N, C-alpha and C positions, 0 to 999 in steps of 0.2 A: 582316599583321601590323598590330595597333591602335598607335596613338600611344603611349598609355602603357605598352605590352609594350616598346616600341623605347627608351623613357626610364627606365624601372623599372630599380632597380640591381639586379644579380644577387648573392643571398644566398650568402655560402660556407658550406658545410655541413662539419661536422667529425662524424667516426666517434668512436665509444666508443674505438678504439686510438687514435686522434690524440689525443684528450683525456687519455688515461693517460700517453702519451709525453710530452706538451708540458707538462701539469700537473704529472707526478709524483704523481698521486692514484691510486690501486688503484679497480677497477670498481666494488667495494662502497662504498668511501668516496664516489663519485660520487653513487652511488643513494641513498645515505644523506641525503646533502645536499639530493637533489633533494626526498626524503620530508620534509625538516625545512624546506622552503622556502628552503634557503642556498645554492641552485644553479639557474642556470638550467633549465627543464625542455627537456627532448628534444621532438622533431617527429617524427611518424610519417613514413616513407617508403612505407609499405606491408608488408604480412608482418609479418615479425618487424625487420624494419629501420627504424633510427631515426638520428637525427643531430641536432647542435646548431648554431645560428645563431653564426657565428663573432664577430659582432659583440655577440651576449649574451655568450658567454664572455669576452671583451676587457673587456666592461664589468664584467662580475664579477671579474675579474683587478684591474683599476684599481679597483674599491672595497675589494678586499682590500689593496692597497697605500695607499690613504687611510687606511684603518682604522690599519693600522700604523704609519704615520705620526704618527697623531693619538696613539694609545698611545705611543709613544717621546716625542713632545713633553710629554704629561702626566706621565710618567714623570720626565723632565728637570725640569719645573716644580715638582714634588713633591720632589724630590732637593736643587733650588736655594732650596727656602725652609727647608730644615734647617739 
């Protein structure tokens, strides 16, 4: 085993069924967002098998949370100026 292999972090991979269950998005919604560059792209595992890196999906969720908070703050600020 190479030194880098021993210290390299192992990526946790999520299959489509994991994504649909965890995110509450349908298969078609996930692929639509990928085509719009609004969701992390899958990686090929060979044949017809694809998966997503869990850290990429987690970052996508954090980004959505940040956008939601920013929108709420903007609405609050707009409402308080009235």
